HTML snippet that shows the backbone in 3Dmol.js (N, CA, C, O; Angstrom):
<script src="https://3Dmol.org/build/3Dmol-min.js"></script>
<div id="view" style="width:600px;height:400px;position:relative"></div>
<script>
const pdb = `
ATOM      1  N   UNK A   1     -31.306 137.692  14.079  1.00  0.00           N
ATOM      2  CA  UNK A   1     -30.191 137.008  14.680  1.00  0.00           C
ATOM      3  C   UNK A   1     -30.345 135.508  14.430  1.00  0.00           C
ATOM      4  O   UNK A   1     -31.412 134.935  14.654  1.00  0.00           O
ATOM      5  N   UNK A   2     -29.276 134.891  13.969  1.00  0.00           N
ATOM      6  CA  UNK A   2     -29.292 133.463  13.662  1.00  0.00           C
ATOM      7  C   UNK A   2     -28.389 132.723  14.640  1.00  0.00           C
ATOM      8  O   UNK A   2     -27.300 133.190  14.974  1.00  0.00           O
ATOM      9  N   UNK A   3     -28.850 131.572  15.091  1.00  0.00           N
ATOM     10  CA  UNK A   3     -28.051 130.730  15.972  1.00  0.00           C
ATOM     11  C   UNK A   3     -27.487 129.571  15.162  1.00  0.00           C
ATOM     12  O   UNK A   3     -28.173 128.963  14.341  1.00  0.00           O
ATOM     13  N   UNK A   4     -26.237 129.291  15.417  1.00  0.00           N
ATOM     14  CA  UNK A   4     -25.573 128.197  14.718  1.00  0.00           C
ATOM     15  C   UNK A   4     -25.955 126.868  15.377  1.00  0.00           C
ATOM     16  O   UNK A   4     -25.939 126.744  16.602  1.00  0.00           O
ATOM     17  N   UNK A   5     -26.297 125.878  14.549  1.00  0.00           N
ATOM     18  CA  UNK A   5     -26.668 124.568  15.070  1.00  0.00           C
ATOM     19  C   UNK A   5     -25.419 123.701  15.202  1.00  0.00           C
ATOM     20  O   UNK A   5     -24.646 123.560  14.255  1.00  0.00           O
ATOM     21  N   UNK A   6     -25.235 123.134  16.365  1.00  0.00           N
ATOM     22  CA  UNK A   6     -24.070 122.281  16.617  1.00  0.00           C
ATOM     23  C   UNK A   6     -24.415 120.831  16.296  1.00  0.00           C
ATOM     24  O   UNK A   6     -25.535 120.385  16.548  1.00  0.00           O
ATOM     25  N   UNK A   7     -23.448 120.093  15.737  1.00  0.00           N
ATOM     26  CA  UNK A   7     -23.653 118.668  15.450  1.00  0.00           C
ATOM     27  C   UNK A   7     -23.646 117.858  16.736  1.00  0.00           C
ATOM     28  O   UNK A   7     -24.448 116.940  16.904  1.00  0.00           O
ATOM     29  N   UNK A   8     -22.747 118.199  17.635  1.00  0.00           N
ATOM     30  CA  UNK A   8     -22.702 117.532  18.936  1.00  0.00           C
ATOM     31  C   UNK A   8     -22.022 118.460  19.943  1.00  0.00           C
ATOM     32  O   UNK A   8     -21.259 119.352  19.571  1.00  0.00           O
ATOM     33  N   UNK A   9     -22.313 118.233  21.213  1.00  0.00           N
ATOM     34  CA  UNK A   9     -21.704 119.004  22.280  1.00  0.00           C
ATOM     35  C   UNK A   9     -21.687 118.152  23.545  1.00  0.00           C
ATOM     36  O   UNK A   9     -22.400 117.153  23.635  1.00  0.00           O
ATOM     37  N   UNK A  10     -20.882 118.544  24.508  1.00  0.00           N
ATOM     38  CA  UNK A  10     -20.797 117.828  25.773  1.00  0.00           C
ATOM     39  C   UNK A  10     -21.654 118.542  26.804  1.00  0.00           C
ATOM     40  O   UNK A  10     -21.587 119.762  26.957  1.00  0.00           O
ATOM     41  N   UNK A  11     -22.469 117.750  27.515  1.00  0.00           N
ATOM     42  CA  UNK A  11     -23.304 118.270  28.582  1.00  0.00           C
ATOM     43  C   UNK A  11     -23.176 117.331  29.774  1.00  0.00           C
ATOM     44  O   UNK A  11     -23.542 116.160  29.674  1.00  0.00           O
ATOM     45  N   UNK A  12     -22.666 117.818  30.890  1.00  0.00           N
ATOM     46  CA  UNK A  12     -22.445 117.019  32.091  1.00  0.00           C
ATOM     47  C   UNK A  12     -21.600 115.785  31.816  1.00  0.00           C
ATOM     48  O   UNK A  12     -21.843 114.720  32.383  1.00  0.00           O
ATOM     49  N   UNK A  13     -20.609 115.931  30.947  1.00  0.00           N
ATOM     50  CA  UNK A  13     -19.701 114.832  30.654  1.00  0.00           C
ATOM     51  C   UNK A  13     -20.210 113.837  29.640  1.00  0.00           C
ATOM     52  O   UNK A  13     -19.509 112.877  29.322  1.00  0.00           O
ATOM     53  N   UNK A  14     -21.421 114.035  29.115  1.00  0.00           N
ATOM     54  CA  UNK A  14     -21.996 113.112  28.145  1.00  0.00           C
ATOM     55  C   UNK A  14     -22.133 113.824  26.811  1.00  0.00           C
ATOM     56  O   UNK A  14     -22.587 114.967  26.757  1.00  0.00           O
ATOM     57  N   UNK A  15     -21.746 113.164  25.749  1.00  0.00           N
ATOM     58  CA  UNK A  15     -21.801 113.750  24.416  1.00  0.00           C
ATOM     59  C   UNK A  15     -23.227 113.676  23.875  1.00  0.00           C
ATOM     60  O   UNK A  15     -23.806 112.592  23.793  1.00  0.00           O
ATOM     61  N   UNK A  16     -23.789 114.819  23.507  1.00  0.00           N
ATOM     62  CA  UNK A  16     -25.139 114.902  22.963  1.00  0.00           C
ATOM     63  C   UNK A  16     -25.018 115.312  21.501  1.00  0.00           C
ATOM     64  O   UNK A  16     -24.317 116.269  21.173  1.00  0.00           O
ATOM     65  N   UNK A  17     -25.713 114.576  20.617  1.00  0.00           N
ATOM     66  CA  UNK A  17     -25.678 114.937  19.203  1.00  0.00           C
ATOM     67  C   UNK A  17     -27.079 115.194  18.683  1.00  0.00           C
ATOM     68  O   UNK A  17     -28.047 115.071  19.434  1.00  0.00           O
ATOM     69  N   UNK A  18     -27.203 115.546  17.429  1.00  0.00           N
ATOM     70  CA  UNK A  18     -28.490 115.931  16.853  1.00  0.00           C
ATOM     71  C   UNK A  18     -29.478 114.773  16.785  1.00  0.00           C
ATOM     72  O   UNK A  18     -30.682 115.008  16.680  1.00  0.00           O
ATOM     73  N   UNK A  19     -29.003 113.521  16.842  1.00  0.00           N
ATOM     74  CA  UNK A  19     -29.884 112.349  16.804  1.00  0.00           C
ATOM     75  C   UNK A  19     -30.381 111.947  18.192  1.00  0.00           C
ATOM     76  O   UNK A  19     -31.196 111.033  18.318  1.00  0.00           O
ATOM     77  N   UNK A  20     -29.899 112.619  19.226  1.00  0.00           N
ATOM     78  CA  UNK A  20     -30.161 112.253  20.625  1.00  0.00           C
ATOM     79  C   UNK A  20     -29.708 110.830  20.912  1.00  0.00           C
ATOM     80  O   UNK A  20     -30.332 110.116  21.698  1.00  0.00           O
ATOM     81  N   UNK A  21     -28.635 110.429  20.280  1.00  0.00           N
ATOM     82  CA  UNK A  21     -28.067 109.096  20.456  1.00  0.00           C
ATOM     83  C   UNK A  21     -27.000 109.140  21.537  1.00  0.00           C
ATOM     84  O   UNK A  21     -26.229 110.096  21.623  1.00  0.00           O
ATOM     85  N   UNK A  22     -26.960 108.079  22.376  1.00  0.00           N
ATOM     86  CA  UNK A  22     -25.987 108.065  23.462  1.00  0.00           C
ATOM     87  C   UNK A  22     -24.884 107.035  23.247  1.00  0.00           C
ATOM     88  O   UNK A  22     -24.022 106.877  24.111  1.00  0.00           O
ATOM     89  N   UNK A  23     -24.890 106.331  22.120  1.00  0.00           N
ATOM     90  CA  UNK A  23     -23.879 105.313  21.878  1.00  0.00           C
ATOM     91  C   UNK A  23     -22.470 105.909  21.922  1.00  0.00           C
ATOM     92  O   UNK A  23     -21.556 105.303  22.481  1.00  0.00           O
ATOM     93  N   UNK A  24     -22.299 107.066  21.348  1.00  0.00           N
ATOM     94  CA  UNK A  24     -20.993 107.725  21.352  1.00  0.00           C
ATOM     95  C   UNK A  24     -20.577 108.074  22.779  1.00  0.00           C
ATOM     96  O   UNK A  24     -19.411 107.924  23.145  1.00  0.00           O
ATOM     97  N   UNK A  25     -21.525 108.536  23.577  1.00  0.00           N
ATOM     98  CA  UNK A  25     -21.235 108.888  24.964  1.00  0.00           C
ATOM     99  C   UNK A  25     -20.854 107.676  25.784  1.00  0.00           C
ATOM    100  O   UNK A  25     -19.957 107.749  26.624  1.00  0.00           O
ATOM    101  N   UNK A  26     -21.523 106.562  25.550  1.00  0.00           N
ATOM    102  CA  UNK A  26     -21.203 105.336  26.267  1.00  0.00           C
ATOM    103  C   UNK A  26     -19.810 104.863  25.887  1.00  0.00           C
ATOM    104  O   UNK A  26     -19.035 104.443  26.746  1.00  0.00           O
ATOM    105  N   UNK A  27     -19.495 104.930  24.607  1.00  0.00           N
ATOM    106  CA  UNK A  27     -18.152 104.549  24.151  1.00  0.00           C
ATOM    107  C   UNK A  27     -17.082 105.418  24.782  1.00  0.00           C
ATOM    108  O   UNK A  27     -16.015 104.930  25.153  1.00  0.00           O
ATOM    109  N   UNK A  28     -17.368 106.710  24.904  1.00  0.00           N
ATOM    110  CA  UNK A  28     -16.406 107.621  25.549  1.00  0.00           C
ATOM    111  C   UNK A  28     -16.209 107.274  27.017  1.00  0.00           C
ATOM    112  O   UNK A  28     -15.084 107.320  27.516  1.00  0.00           O
ATOM    113  N   UNK A  29     -17.288 106.927  27.718  1.00  0.00           N
ATOM    114  CA  UNK A  29     -17.181 106.557  29.133  1.00  0.00           C
ATOM    115  C   UNK A  29     -16.375 105.279  29.305  1.00  0.00           C
ATOM    116  O   UNK A  29     -15.585 105.173  30.244  1.00  0.00           O
ATOM    117  N   UNK A  30     -16.559 104.301  28.413  1.00  0.00           N
ATOM    118  CA  UNK A  30     -15.785 103.063  28.473  1.00  0.00           C
ATOM    119  C   UNK A  30     -14.305 103.360  28.234  1.00  0.00           C
ATOM    120  O   UNK A  30     -13.436 102.811  28.911  1.00  0.00           O
ATOM    121  N   UNK A  31     -14.030 104.228  27.273  1.00  0.00           N
ATOM    122  CA  UNK A  31     -12.639 104.615  27.006  1.00  0.00           C
ATOM    123  C   UNK A  31     -12.019 105.303  28.216  1.00  0.00           C
ATOM    124  O   UNK A  31     -10.874 105.016  28.566  1.00  0.00           O
ATOM    125  N   UNK A  32     -12.752 106.201  28.857  1.00  0.00           N
ATOM    126  CA  UNK A  32     -12.246 106.880  30.056  1.00  0.00           C
ATOM    127  C   UNK A  32     -12.023 105.893  31.203  1.00  0.00           C
ATOM    128  O   UNK A  32     -11.059 106.022  31.957  1.00  0.00           O
ATOM    129  N   UNK A  33     -12.914 104.911  31.334  1.00  0.00           N
ATOM    130  CA  UNK A  33     -12.741 103.883  32.354  1.00  0.00           C
ATOM    131  C   UNK A  33     -11.496 103.053  32.106  1.00  0.00           C
ATOM    132  O   UNK A  33     -10.762 102.733  33.041  1.00  0.00           O
ATOM    133  N   UNK A  34     -11.252 102.700  30.839  1.00  0.00           N
ATOM    134  CA  UNK A  34     -10.040 101.952  30.495  1.00  0.00           C
ATOM    135  C   UNK A  34      -8.788 102.762  30.797  1.00  0.00           C
ATOM    136  O   UNK A  34      -7.804 102.226  31.307  1.00  0.00           O
ATOM    137  N   UNK A  35      -8.824 104.051  30.483  1.00  0.00           N
ATOM    138  CA  UNK A  35      -7.674 104.910  30.770  1.00  0.00           C
ATOM    139  C   UNK A  35      -7.430 105.011  32.273  1.00  0.00           C
ATOM    140  O   UNK A  35      -6.286 104.976  32.727  1.00  0.00           O
ATOM    141  N   UNK A  36      -8.513 105.136  33.041  1.00  0.00           N
ATOM    142  CA  UNK A  36      -8.370 105.219  34.497  1.00  0.00           C
ATOM    143  C   UNK A  36      -7.791 103.927  35.053  1.00  0.00           C
ATOM    144  O   UNK A  36      -6.962 103.962  35.962  1.00  0.00           O
ATOM    145  N   UNK A  37      -8.221 102.779  34.516  1.00  0.00           N
ATOM    146  CA  UNK A  37      -7.686 101.503  34.989  1.00  0.00           C
ATOM    147  C   UNK A  37      -6.203 101.371  34.646  1.00  0.00           C
ATOM    148  O   UNK A  37      -5.384 101.038  35.503  1.00  0.00           O
ATOM    149  N   UNK A  38      -5.869 101.636  33.388  1.00  0.00           N
ATOM    150  CA  UNK A  38      -4.484 101.459  32.959  1.00  0.00           C
ATOM    151  C   UNK A  38      -3.538 102.460  33.627  1.00  0.00           C
ATOM    152  O   UNK A  38      -2.357 102.165  33.813  1.00  0.00           O
ATOM    153  N   UNK A  39      -4.041 103.621  33.983  1.00  0.00           N
ATOM    154  CA  UNK A  39      -3.222 104.586  34.712  1.00  0.00           C
ATOM    155  C   UNK A  39      -2.893 104.061  36.106  1.00  0.00           C
ATOM    156  O   UNK A  39      -1.792 104.280  36.610  1.00  0.00           O
ATOM    157  N   UNK A  40      -3.843 103.372  36.724  1.00  0.00           N
ATOM    158  CA  UNK A  40      -3.661 102.855  38.087  1.00  0.00           C
ATOM    159  C   UNK A  40      -3.426 101.349  38.102  1.00  0.00           C
ATOM    160  O   UNK A  40      -3.639 100.696  39.124  1.00  0.00           O
ATOM    161  N   UNK A  41      -3.002 100.810  37.004  1.00  0.00           N
ATOM    162  CA  UNK A  41      -2.815  99.377  36.856  1.00  0.00           C
ATOM    163  C   UNK A  41      -1.835  98.805  37.883  1.00  0.00           C
ATOM    164  O   UNK A  41      -2.021  97.685  38.357  1.00  0.00           O
ATOM    165  N   UNK A  42      -0.814  99.552  38.222  1.00  0.00           N
ATOM    166  CA  UNK A  42       0.171  99.071  39.195  1.00  0.00           C
ATOM    167  C   UNK A  42      -0.480  98.803  40.549  1.00  0.00           C
ATOM    168  O   UNK A  42      -0.035  97.914  41.276  1.00  0.00           O
ATOM    169  N   UNK A  43      -1.531  99.557  40.904  1.00  0.00           N
ATOM    170  CA  UNK A  43      -2.236  99.319  42.165  1.00  0.00           C
ATOM    171  C   UNK A  43      -3.007  98.010  42.129  1.00  0.00           C
ATOM    172  O   UNK A  43      -2.994  97.245  43.093  1.00  0.00           O
ATOM    173  N   UNK A  44      -3.679  97.756  41.008  1.00  0.00           N
ATOM    174  CA  UNK A  44      -4.524  96.579  40.909  1.00  0.00           C
ATOM    175  C   UNK A  44      -3.734  95.286  40.725  1.00  0.00           C
ATOM    176  O   UNK A  44      -4.220  94.209  41.073  1.00  0.00           O
ATOM    177  N   UNK A  45      -2.545  95.380  40.193  1.00  0.00           N
ATOM    178  CA  UNK A  45      -1.731  94.184  39.973  1.00  0.00           C
ATOM    179  C   UNK A  45      -0.755  93.901  41.108  1.00  0.00           C
ATOM    180  O   UNK A  45      -0.136  92.838  41.146  1.00  0.00           O
ATOM    181  N   UNK A  46      -0.618  94.826  42.010  1.00  0.00           N
ATOM    182  CA  UNK A  46       0.328  94.663  43.107  1.00  0.00           C
ATOM    183  C   UNK A  46      -0.142  93.568  44.064  1.00  0.00           C
ATOM    184  O   UNK A  46      -1.319  93.513  44.423  1.00  0.00           O
ATOM    185  N   UNK A  47       0.766  92.714  44.467  1.00  0.00           N
ATOM    186  CA  UNK A  47       0.456  91.672  45.448  1.00  0.00           C
ATOM    187  C   UNK A  47       0.612  92.185  46.876  1.00  0.00           C
ATOM    188  O   UNK A  47       0.248  91.500  47.831  1.00  0.00           O
ATOM    189  N   UNK A  48       1.146  93.373  47.013  1.00  0.00           N
ATOM    190  CA  UNK A  48       1.367  93.939  48.343  1.00  0.00           C
ATOM    191  C   UNK A  48       0.138  94.690  48.868  1.00  0.00           C
ATOM    192  O   UNK A  48       0.102  95.081  50.035  1.00  0.00           O
ATOM    193  N   UNK A  49      -0.854  94.889  48.020  1.00  0.00           N
ATOM    194  CA  UNK A  49      -2.062  95.609  48.408  1.00  0.00           C
ATOM    195  C   UNK A  49      -3.189  94.598  48.589  1.00  0.00           C
ATOM    196  O   UNK A  49      -3.410  93.749  47.725  1.00  0.00           O
ATOM    197  N   UNK A  50      -3.895  94.688  49.699  1.00  0.00           N
ATOM    198  CA  UNK A  50      -4.986  93.767  49.991  1.00  0.00           C
ATOM    199  C   UNK A  50      -6.141  93.943  49.015  1.00  0.00           C
ATOM    200  O   UNK A  50      -6.360  95.031  48.482  1.00  0.00           O
ATOM    201  N   UNK A  51      -6.876  92.856  48.789  1.00  0.00           N
ATOM    202  CA  UNK A  51      -8.006  92.868  47.856  1.00  0.00           C
ATOM    203  C   UNK A  51      -9.067  93.891  48.278  1.00  0.00           C
ATOM    204  O   UNK A  51      -9.661  94.563  47.435  1.00  0.00           O
ATOM    205  N   UNK A  52      -9.295  93.998  49.572  1.00  0.00           N
ATOM    206  CA  UNK A  52     -10.285  94.946  50.080  1.00  0.00           C
ATOM    207  C   UNK A  52      -9.912  96.381  49.717  1.00  0.00           C
ATOM    208  O   UNK A  52     -10.781  97.179  49.366  1.00  0.00           O
ATOM    209  N   UNK A  53      -8.635  96.708  49.799  1.00  0.00           N
ATOM    210  CA  UNK A  53      -8.162  98.043  49.433  1.00  0.00           C
ATOM    211  C   UNK A  53      -8.267  98.267  47.923  1.00  0.00           C
ATOM    212  O   UNK A  53      -8.579  99.369  47.472  1.00  0.00           O
ATOM    213  N   UNK A  54      -8.005  97.214  47.150  1.00  0.00           N
ATOM    214  CA  UNK A  54      -8.152  97.316  45.693  1.00  0.00           C
ATOM    215  C   UNK A  54      -9.599  97.591  45.312  1.00  0.00           C
ATOM    216  O   UNK A  54      -9.867  98.353  44.383  1.00  0.00           O
ATOM    217  N   UNK A  55     -10.534  96.968  46.032  1.00  0.00           N
ATOM    218  CA  UNK A  55     -11.953  97.219  45.772  1.00  0.00           C
ATOM    219  C   UNK A  55     -12.321  98.666  46.113  1.00  0.00           C
ATOM    220  O   UNK A  55     -13.144  99.270  45.426  1.00  0.00           O
ATOM    221  N   UNK A  56     -11.725  99.221  47.158  1.00  0.00           N
ATOM    222  CA  UNK A  56     -11.961 100.635  47.486  1.00  0.00           C
ATOM    223  C   UNK A  56     -11.428 101.538  46.377  1.00  0.00           C
ATOM    224  O   UNK A  56     -12.070 102.521  46.007  1.00  0.00           O
ATOM    225  N   UNK A  57     -10.247 101.200  45.848  1.00  0.00           N
ATOM    226  CA  UNK A  57      -9.708 101.959  44.713  1.00  0.00           C
ATOM    227  C   UNK A  57     -10.670 101.903  43.531  1.00  0.00           C
ATOM    228  O   UNK A  57     -10.946 102.914  42.886  1.00  0.00           O
ATOM    229  N   UNK A  58     -11.172 100.703  43.262  1.00  0.00           N
ATOM    230  CA  UNK A  58     -12.097 100.541  42.133  1.00  0.00           C
ATOM    231  C   UNK A  58     -13.342 101.401  42.330  1.00  0.00           C
ATOM    232  O   UNK A  58     -13.727 102.150  41.433  1.00  0.00           O
ATOM    233  N   UNK A  59     -13.969 101.297  43.494  1.00  0.00           N
ATOM    234  CA  UNK A  59     -15.210 102.036  43.737  1.00  0.00           C
ATOM    235  C   UNK A  59     -15.014 103.543  43.821  1.00  0.00           C
ATOM    236  O   UNK A  59     -15.952 104.300  43.571  1.00  0.00           O
ATOM    237  N   UNK A  60     -13.810 103.991  44.169  1.00  0.00           N
ATOM    238  CA  UNK A  60     -13.566 105.424  44.307  1.00  0.00           C
ATOM    239  C   UNK A  60     -12.864 106.065  43.120  1.00  0.00           C
ATOM    240  O   UNK A  60     -12.908 107.286  42.970  1.00  0.00           O
ATOM    241  N   UNK A  61     -12.214 105.269  42.269  1.00  0.00           N
ATOM    242  CA  UNK A  61     -11.472 105.827  41.137  1.00  0.00           C
ATOM    243  C   UNK A  61     -12.094 105.453  39.801  1.00  0.00           C
ATOM    244  O   UNK A  61     -12.379 106.330  38.985  1.00  0.00           O
ATOM    245  N   UNK A  62     -12.308 104.168  39.568  1.00  0.00           N
ATOM    246  CA  UNK A  62     -12.758 103.687  38.257  1.00  0.00           C
ATOM    247  C   UNK A  62     -14.264 103.852  38.071  1.00  0.00           C
ATOM    248  O   UNK A  62     -14.713 104.415  37.073  1.00  0.00           O
ATOM    249  N   UNK A  63     -15.030 103.367  39.022  1.00  0.00           N
ATOM    250  CA  UNK A  63     -16.495 103.362  38.865  1.00  0.00           C
ATOM    251  C   UNK A  63     -17.097 104.754  38.668  1.00  0.00           C
ATOM    252  O   UNK A  63     -17.973 104.904  37.816  1.00  0.00           O
ATOM    253  N   UNK A  64     -16.674 105.774  39.410  1.00  0.00           N
ATOM    254  CA  UNK A  64     -17.247 107.102  39.176  1.00  0.00           C
ATOM    255  C   UNK A  64     -16.976 107.653  37.772  1.00  0.00           C
ATOM    256  O   UNK A  64     -17.801 108.378  37.215  1.00  0.00           O
ATOM    257  N   UNK A  65     -15.832 107.311  37.212  1.00  0.00           N
ATOM    258  CA  UNK A  65     -15.493 107.792  35.871  1.00  0.00           C
ATOM    259  C   UNK A  65     -16.454 107.205  34.849  1.00  0.00           C
ATOM    260  O   UNK A  65     -16.896 107.901  33.935  1.00  0.00           O
ATOM    261  N   UNK A  66     -16.776 105.932  35.003  1.00  0.00           N
ATOM    262  CA  UNK A  66     -17.618 105.239  34.026  1.00  0.00           C
ATOM    263  C   UNK A  66     -19.092 105.544  34.250  1.00  0.00           C
ATOM    264  O   UNK A  66     -19.843 105.655  33.281  1.00  0.00           O
ATOM    265  N   UNK A  67     -19.524 105.680  35.484  1.00  0.00           N
ATOM    266  CA  UNK A  67     -20.961 105.751  35.763  1.00  0.00           C
ATOM    267  C   UNK A  67     -21.551 107.153  35.812  1.00  0.00           C
ATOM    268  O   UNK A  67     -22.765 107.283  35.975  1.00  0.00           O
ATOM    269  N   UNK A  68     -20.770 108.187  35.682  1.00  0.00           N
ATOM    270  CA  UNK A  68     -21.309 109.537  35.725  1.00  0.00           C
ATOM    271  C   UNK A  68     -22.207 109.770  34.512  1.00  0.00           C
ATOM    272  O   UNK A  68     -21.789 109.569  33.372  1.00  0.00           O
ATOM    273  N   UNK A  69     -23.434 110.193  34.766  1.00  0.00           N
ATOM    274  CA  UNK A  69     -24.417 110.564  33.733  1.00  0.00           C
ATOM    275  C   UNK A  69     -24.861 109.382  32.871  1.00  0.00           C
ATOM    276  O   UNK A  69     -25.242 109.594  31.719  1.00  0.00           O
ATOM    277  N   UNK A  70     -24.828 108.171  33.368  1.00  0.00           N
ATOM    278  CA  UNK A  70     -25.391 107.057  32.591  1.00  0.00           C
ATOM    279  C   UNK A  70     -26.645 106.567  33.221  1.00  0.00           C
ATOM    280  O   UNK A  70     -27.267 105.633  32.714  1.00  0.00           O
TER     281      UNK A  70
END
`;
const viewer = $3Dmol.createViewer("view");
viewer.addModel(pdb, "pdb");
viewer.setStyle({}, {cartoon: {color: "spectrum"}});
viewer.zoomTo();
viewer.render();
</script>
């Protein structure tokens, strides 16, 4: 029985490749963080929302997306 070798795969949200390099995974996390920010951009740019509430949004929405498995 032969097992096929994969060039890269995702494990716990982080991309693992044959070189054990994490640069690609870090780039993916930054991209996901940018997408999360731009999706919720109206919250962060609104003048009707207090700064303290914006910081809660950041710590609960953006930061977990970027910091998982780093």
